[in-house]
C-alpha positions as CSV (number, residue, x, y, z in Angstrom):
1,M,-50.6,21.2,-60.6
2,K,-49.3,24.7,-59.6
3,M,-46.0,24.9,-57.6
4,N,-45.5,27.5,-54.9
5,T,-42.5,29.6,-56.0
6,K,-41.9,31.0,-52.5
7,R,-41.3,27.7,-50.8
8,T,-39.5,24.6,-52.2
9,I,-40.4,21.2,-50.8
10,A,-39.4,17.7,-51.8
11,I,-42.2,15.9,-53.5
12,T,-42.3,12.1,-53.8
13,L,-44.8,10.8,-56.4
14,V,-46.1,7.5,-55.4
15,F,-48.0,5.9,-58.2
16,L,-50.8,3.7,-57.0
17,M,-52.0,1.6,-59.9
18,T,-55.3,-0.1,-59.2
19,A,-56.9,-2.5,-61.6
20,S,-60.5,-1.7,-61.8
21,A,-63.4,-2.4,-64.0
22,V,-63.0,0.9,-65.8
23,G,-59.1,0.8,-65.8
24,T,-58.6,4.1,-64.1
25,L,-55.2,5.3,-62.7
26,S,-54.9,7.3,-59.5
27,V,-51.8,9.4,-58.6
28,S,-51.0,10.9,-55.2
29,A,-48.1,13.1,-53.9
30,V,-46.5,12.7,-50.4
31,A,-44.2,15.4,-49.0
32,V,-41.0,14.2,-47.1
33,A,-38.9,16.6,-44.9
34,P,-35.2,16.8,-45.7
35,T,-32.7,14.7,-43.7
36,K,-30.7,16.7,-41.1
37,L,-27.0,15.7,-41.0
38,T,-25.4,15.1,-37.6
39,Q,-21.9,15.2,-36.2
40,L,-20.9,13.1,-33.2
41,T,-17.7,13.6,-31.1
42,I,-16.1,11.5,-28.5
43,A,-13.4,12.0,-25.8
44,S,-12.1,10.2,-22.7
45,T,-11.1,11.5,-19.3
46,D,-8.0,9.2,-19.6
47,L,-6.5,7.5,-22.6
48,Y,-4.0,5.6,-20.4
49,P,-6.0,4.2,-17.5
50,S,-4.7,1.6,-15.1
51,V,-6.6,-1.7,-15.2
52,T,-9.8,-1.6,-13.1
53,E,-9.7,2.2,-13.3
54,P,-13.1,3.5,-14.6
55,I,-13.0,6.2,-17.3
56,T,-15.7,8.5,-18.6
57,L,-16.4,8.7,-22.3
58,Y,-18.2,11.9,-23.4
59,G,-19.0,14.1,-26.4
60,R,-21.8,15.9,-28.2
61,L,-24.4,15.2,-30.9
62,M,-24.8,18.2,-33.1
63,N,-26.7,19.3,-36.3
64,G,-24.3,22.1,-37.4
65,T,-24.4,24.5,-34.5
66,A,-27.6,23.1,-33.1
67,S,-27.7,20.6,-30.3
68,V,-29.5,17.3,-30.8
69,Q,-31.1,16.2,-27.5
70,G,-32.9,13.1,-26.3
71,Q,-31.1,10.8,-28.7
72,T,-29.6,7.4,-27.8
73,I,-25.8,7.0,-28.2
74,T,-24.3,3.5,-28.3
75,L,-20.7,2.9,-27.1
76,T,-18.8,0.0,-28.4
77,Y,-15.2,-1.2,-28.2
78,S,-12.9,-3.2,-30.4
79,T,-9.7,-5.1,-29.5
80,D,-8.9,-6.2,-33.1
81,N,-8.4,-2.8,-34.7
82,G,-12.0,-2.4,-35.6
83,Q,-12.7,-5.7,-37.2
84,T,-15.3,-6.6,-34.6
85,W,-17.2,-4.4,-32.1
86,N,-18.5,-5.3,-28.7
87,P,-21.2,-3.5,-26.7
88,L,-20.0,-1.2,-23.9
89,G,-23.1,0.8,-23.0
90,T,-25.7,3.4,-24.0
91,C,-26.6,6.9,-22.9
92,V,-28.9,9.7,-23.9
93,T,-28.0,13.2,-25.1
94,N,-29.0,16.0,-22.8
95,Y,-30.4,19.5,-23.6
96,Y,-27.0,20.6,-25.0
97,G,-26.6,17.4,-27.1
98,G,-24.0,16.2,-24.6
99,Y,-23.6,12.6,-23.5
100,S,-21.3,10.7,-21.0
101,Y,-20.8,7.1,-20.0
102,T,-18.6,5.9,-17.2
103,T,-17.1,2.4,-17.5
104,T,-17.2,0.0,-14.7
105,P,-13.9,-1.3,-13.1
106,T,-14.3,-4.6,-14.9
107,Q,-15.2,-3.4,-18.4
108,L,-11.7,-2.8,-19.8
109,P,-9.5,-5.5,-18.4
110,L,-5.8,-5.9,-19.3
111,L,-5.7,-8.0,-22.4
112,D,-3.4,-11.0,-22.8
113,Y,-1.6,-9.6,-25.8
114,L,0.7,-6.8,-26.7
115,G,-1.0,-4.1,-28.7
116,G,-1.6,-0.4,-28.8
117,S,0.8,2.4,-29.5
118,N,2.7,1.8,-26.3
119,G,2.9,-2.0,-26.4
120,Y,0.0,-2.5,-23.9
121,S,-3.6,-3.6,-24.1
122,A,-5.4,-1.3,-26.7
123,Y,-9.1,-0.6,-27.1
124,L,-10.7,1.3,-29.9
125,I,-13.8,3.1,-28.6
126,Q,-16.6,4.2,-30.8
127,A,-19.8,6.2,-30.2
128,T,-22.7,5.7,-32.7
129,F,-26.0,7.4,-33.3
130,A,-28.3,5.2,-35.3
131,G,-30.3,8.1,-36.7
132,N,-34.1,8.6,-36.9
133,A,-36.4,11.0,-38.6
134,P,-35.4,13.7,-39.2
135,Y,-31.7,13.1,-38.2
136,A,-29.2,11.2,-40.2
137,P,-27.0,8.6,-38.4
138,S,-23.4,9.4,-37.5
139,S,-20.4,7.9,-35.6
140,S,-17.4,9.3,-33.8
141,S,-13.8,8.9,-34.5
142,K,-12.2,6.0,-32.8
143,P,-9.8,7.1,-29.9
144,E,-7.4,4.5,-28.7
145,V,-7.5,3.7,-25.0
146,D,-4.3,1.9,-23.7
147,V,-4.9,0.0,-20.5
148,W,-1.9,-0.3,-18.3
149,P,-1.0,-2.6,-15.4
150,I,-1.2,-1.1,-11.9
151,Y,2.2,0.1,-11.0
152,Q,2.5,0.1,-7.2
153,D,4.5,2.5,-5.0
154,V,5.3,1.6,-1.4
155,S,6.3,4.0,1.4
156,I,8.2,2.9,4.5
157,Q,8.8,4.3,7.9
158,T,9.3,3.2,11.5
159,N,7.6,4.5,14.7
160,V,10.9,4.6,16.6
161,A,13.8,6.6,15.0
162,A,16.6,4.9,16.8
163,P,15.5,1.7,18.6
164,V,17.8,-0.2,20.9
165,T,18.5,-3.9,21.0
166,N,15.3,-5.9,21.1
167,Q,13.1,-2.8,21.5
168,P,9.8,-3.6,19.8
169,F,9.0,-1.1,17.0
170,T,6.6,-1.0,14.0
171,I,7.5,-0.8,10.3
172,S,4.6,0.7,8.3
173,G,3.7,2.5,5.1
174,Q,1.1,2.7,2.3
175,V,0.7,1.1,-1.1
176,W,-0.8,3.1,-3.9
177,N,-1.3,3.3,-7.6
178,D,1.4,5.6,-9.0
179,H,-0.9,6.5,-11.9
180,T,-4.0,7.5,-10.1
181,G,-2.6,8.1,-6.6
182,K,-5.3,5.9,-5.1
183,A,-4.6,3.5,-2.3
184,I,-4.4,-0.2,-3.1
185,A,-6.3,-2.3,-0.6
186,S,-6.0,-6.0,0.2
187,T,-2.6,-6.4,-1.5
188,T,0.2,-8.5,0.1
189,V,3.3,-6.7,1.4
190,Y,6.5,-8.7,2.2
191,G,9.3,-7.6,4.4
192,V,12.9,-8.6,5.3
193,V,15.7,-7.1,7.4
194,Y,19.2,-7.7,6.3
195,L,21.6,-7.8,9.3
196,F,25.1,-6.4,9.4
197,D,27.9,-6.2,12.0
198,P,27.8,-3.0,14.2
199,S,30.2,-1.3,11.8
200,G,27.9,-2.0,8.9
201,S,30.7,-3.6,6.9
202,Y,29.7,-7.3,6.9
203,Y,26.5,-9.0,6.1
204,E,25.6,-11.4,8.9
205,G,22.2,-12.8,7.8
206,Q,18.6,-11.8,7.5
207,Y,15.4,-11.6,9.5
208,D,12.2,-12.3,7.6
209,L,9.3,-10.1,8.6
210,G,6.8,-12.3,6.9
211,Q,3.8,-10.8,5.0
212,V,0.9,-8.6,5.8
213,T,-2.2,-7.3,3.9
214,T,-3.0,-3.7,3.3
215,N,-6.2,-2.3,4.8
216,A,-8.9,-0.3,3.0
217,N,-6.6,2.7,3.1
218,G,-3.7,0.8,1.5
219,V,-1.8,0.8,4.9
220,Y,0.4,-2.1,6.0
221,R,2.1,-2.7,9.4
222,F,4.8,-5.1,10.6
223,T,4.4,-4.8,14.4
224,Q,6.6,-5.9,17.4
225,V,9.8,-6.1,15.3
226,Q,12.8,-6.8,17.6
227,L,16.3,-6.8,16.3
228,P,19.9,-7.2,17.7
229,A,22.2,-4.2,17.7
230,G,23.9,-3.4,14.4
231,V,23.3,-1.7,11.1
232,V,20.4,-3.1,9.2
233,W,18.7,-2.7,5.8
234,I,14.9,-2.8,6.1
235,S,13.2,-3.7,2.8
236,V,9.5,-4.1,1.9
237,W,7.9,-4.9,-1.4
238,V,4.8,-6.1,-3.3
239,D,5.0,-8.8,-6.0
240,E,3.8,-8.5,-9.6
241,D,1.0,-10.4,-11.2
242,F,-0.8,-10.1,-14.5
243,N,-2.6,-6.9,-13.5
244,H,0.0,-5.4,-11.1
245,G,3.6,-4.4,-11.4
246,S,6.0,-4.9,-8.5
247,G,7.2,-2.1,-6.2
248,G,9.2,-1.7,-3.1
249,N,11.1,0.6,-0.7
250,S,13.9,0.4,1.8
251,I,15.5,2.1,4.7
252,A,19.3,1.8,4.7
253,P,21.3,2.2,6.7
254,F,19.1,1.8,9.8
255,T,20.9,1.5,13.2
256,I,19.8,-0.7,16.1
257,N,21.7,0.8,19.0
258,T,23.3,-1.0,22.0
259,A,20.9,-0.9,24.9
260,P,21.7,0.4,28.3
261,T,21.0,-2.0,31.2
262,Q,19.8,-1.7,34.7
263,L,20.5,-3.8,37.8
264,S,18.3,-3.9,40.9
265,I,19.6,-5.2,44.2
266,A,18.0,-6.5,47.4
267,S,18.6,-9.0,50.2
268,G,16.7,-11.9,51.7
269,T,17.1,-10.2,55.1
270,T,17.6,-6.5,56.0
271,N,19.9,-7.4,58.9
272,P,21.7,-10.7,58.3
273,A,23.5,-12.4,61.2
274,A,27.3,-12.6,61.2
275,Y,28.8,-15.7,59.7
276,K,25.4,-16.9,58.6
277,P,24.6,-17.3,54.8
278,F,22.3,-14.7,53.3
279,T,21.3,-13.9,49.7
280,V,21.8,-10.8,47.6
281,Y,19.6,-10.8,44.5
282,G,18.1,-8.6,41.9
283,L,17.0,-8.2,38.3
284,L,18.8,-7.3,35.1
285,T,16.7,-5.4,32.6
286,N,16.9,-3.4,29.4
287,A,16.9,0.2,30.6
288,V,14.9,1.5,27.7
289,T,12.2,-1.1,27.4
290,G,12.2,-2.6,30.9
291,A,12.4,-6.1,29.4
292,R,14.1,-8.7,31.6
293,L,17.4,-10.0,30.2
294,P,17.6,-13.8,30.6
295,N,20.8,-15.9,30.5
296,E,23.2,-13.1,30.7
297,G,26.5,-14.2,32.4
298,G,29.5,-12.7,34.1
299,L,27.7,-10.9,37.0
300,T,30.1,-10.3,39.9
301,L,29.7,-9.0,43.5
302,T,32.2,-6.9,45.4
303,Y,31.9,-5.6,49.0
304,Y,33.8,-3.1,51.1
305,N,33.9,-2.5,54.9
306,G,36.9,-0.1,55.3
307,G,39.6,-2.5,54.6
308,G,39.4,-2.4,50.8
309,W,37.2,-3.9,48.1
310,N,36.8,-7.7,48.0
311,T,35.3,-9.7,45.1
312,L,33.2,-12.7,45.8
313,P,34.8,-15.6,43.9
314,G,33.1,-16.6,40.7
315,S,30.3,-15.1,38.8
316,V,26.6,-15.8,38.2
317,S,24.2,-15.6,35.3
318,T,20.6,-14.4,35.1
319,N,18.0,-17.1,34.9
320,A,15.1,-17.3,32.4
321,N,13.4,-14.4,34.1
322,G,16.4,-12.2,34.2
323,Q,17.0,-12.7,37.9
324,Y,20.4,-13.2,39.6
325,A,21.4,-14.2,43.1
326,F,24.6,-14.4,45.3
327,S,25.0,-16.2,48.6
328,L,27.3,-14.4,51.1
329,T,28.7,-15.1,54.6
330,L,30.2,-12.1,56.3
331,P,31.5,-11.0,59.7
332,A,29.7,-8.3,61.6
333,G,30.0,-4.7,60.3
334,Y,28.7,-2.2,57.7
335,Y,29.3,-3.2,54.1
336,L,29.1,-1.5,50.8
337,I,27.9,-4.1,48.2
338,K,28.1,-3.6,44.5
339,V,26.9,-6.0,41.7
340,H,28.4,-5.5,38.3
341,F,27.2,-6.7,34.8
342,P,30.0,-6.7,32.3
343,G,27.7,-6.1,29.3
344,D,27.1,-8.2,26.3
345,L,28.3,-6.1,23.4
346,P,27.2,-5.1,20.9
347,N,23.7,-5.7,22.3
348,Y,23.9,-4.6,25.9
349,Y,26.1,-2.0,27.8
350,P,27.7,-2.9,31.2
351,S,26.0,-1.6,34.4
352,D,26.2,-1.6,38.1
353,N,23.4,-2.0,40.6
354,Q,23.3,1.7,41.2
355,Q,25.6,4.7,41.1
356,Q,26.4,4.4,44.8
357,P,27.1,1.0,46.3
358,W,24.3,-0.6,48.3
359,T,24.8,-0.6,52.1
360,I,23.9,-3.5,54.5
361,Y,24.6,-4.0,58.2
362,V,25.7,-7.5,59.4
363,S,25.2,-7.9,63.1
C-alpha cells in the first residue's frame, strides 16, 4: 500500500478474521480524525453572595483560540471539598463558546456547618464538558463560593421633627440587605421608646411600639405614636435567625416638647339675670393637635367690674371630654371674666381663655 507523503493521517488497522472453507484472511483500514483538545473556564458574578441571592456562573469552551459552540456544559457543586458532586444545572455554549447559568434563590442555601475560607458555608463549583467527537472532554477549575447570612440594615425617621405631648406621629424606615442593597420584604421590625425626664438625665420607663412587617419595598411604619413630654430614645431593630443577621437603628436624643393649650369660653345665656345662677363653660384642648384634654384640674375663674379682680372660690377639672363649667351668681353690671388653666408640666403649658378677658352683661 502506497502512503501519501503530502498528507499524514492516522490509520487504524482492524483485522477481521473470518473462518471460511478456504481459510482466507481479510484486512481493512479505517481512518480516525485526531482528537481536539478543549479548555473550559469558569467565573462567578459574586464569590460571596448572601443566602437566597442568585449568582451567574459563566465561562468559555475553547480549542486553543477557536470557540467551541453548541456544546452542553454541566454545572455541579460540592460541599465536602470535592469528595462528592451534586447537579446544579446545564447550559449550551454559544457562537463564541461562551456559556452562563444563573442559580435560583434556593439552590445555594446557607449550610449548617462552618466551612470556607471565611468560616461560612462554602461551595466548590465545577463546570464540565463531557466531550464528543472530535472534541476531548475538559473541566474547569473549582472556584469557592462562600454563602453569607443576610446582614440587615435599618433606617429610621419621624414625620414630625419636634412633636409635642401626645401629638400623633409616625416612625418609619426601610430594611435592606447591606451586601446587595436590595430591600428586604416581609421581615418583622420591633420598636421601643425609652422615656427620660425632661432634662434627659433619668430613665423613667419605656413604651413598646410592638412589631410591624415590612412591605414589598422593605418599608416599615409605626403609626399614631403618642408620647408624654420629655427626652426619649427611639430604637428599632430586626432579630437574627439562621439566614439573617440582626440589625437596628436609633434616634437619640429625641425631644417631645411641652404642648401649648387653648381654652374656649361661653355662657349658658348671653344676658344672665342679676342674682340668678348662670353657667360659664368651655373646652381645654392641645393647641397643636386640637385634641381635648380630659381630667385636667386646677382651672379657676376670675371676674372684674371696676372694683378689682375677684376669684371664684375653688377650682374645677375638665371632664372626660375636656369640658369645664363654672356656676356664677352676680349682681347687675358689665363684667370681664377670665378662666385660667395652670398647666400640667411638663406635658402642658398654662393658658387663659383668650388674651383679652371675656365680657358679659348681667342685667
